[in-house]
C-alpha positions, 0 to 999 in steps of 0.5 A, a space after each residue: 277693107 271690103 273683101 272682093 268676090 275672088 278673095 272668098 274662093 279657096 282656090 284663090 286663097 291657096 294660089 295666093 299662099 303659094 305665090 307668097 311662098 315662092 317669093 320667100 324662097 326665091 329671095 335666097 336665089 343667087 343674085 345672077 338669077 334676079 332677072 332670070 329664074 327668080 323673076 320667071 318663078 315669081 311671074 308664074 306664081 303671081 299669074 295663078 291668083 291673078 288669073 283666078 281673080 280676073 276670070 272670076 269677074 268675067 261674065 261668060 263661062 267661056 271667058 271664066 274658063 279661059 282664065 282658069 286655063 291660063 292659071 293652070 298653065 302658069 302653075 305647070 310652068 311653075 312646077 317645072 321651074 321648081 324642078 329646075 331650082 332643085 336640080 340647080 341646088 337653089 332649093 333643097 328637097 324639103 322645099 321642093 316637096 313643100 312646093 310640089 304639094 302646094 302646086 298639086 293642091 292648087 292644081 286640084 282646086 283649079 280642076 274642080 273650080 273649072 268643072 264647077 263653071 255653069 
């Protein structure tokens, strides 16, 4: 399989790992959350690498930054959903700390990626 240009980006790779982790963790959420918090967390999580991929293919700096900003907003949305999941006891403190650290890392990488746009 040929690697796409966005797949070479560290920020995309870390966003993808975060997305996979969210999918894994949300499998244990209560069934009544399937179409609520579970679905919303997964949507927020996959929005990050999806928007990085789409933005990376854009030709203008303005367009690229727009998609990086969307990814950043989705990341913040996911962070709150993790806090809510902790408070609802769907995840434990260790899972929250792991997610929080990964979110911080992806956030930092998004910030640096945005700053590097010509």
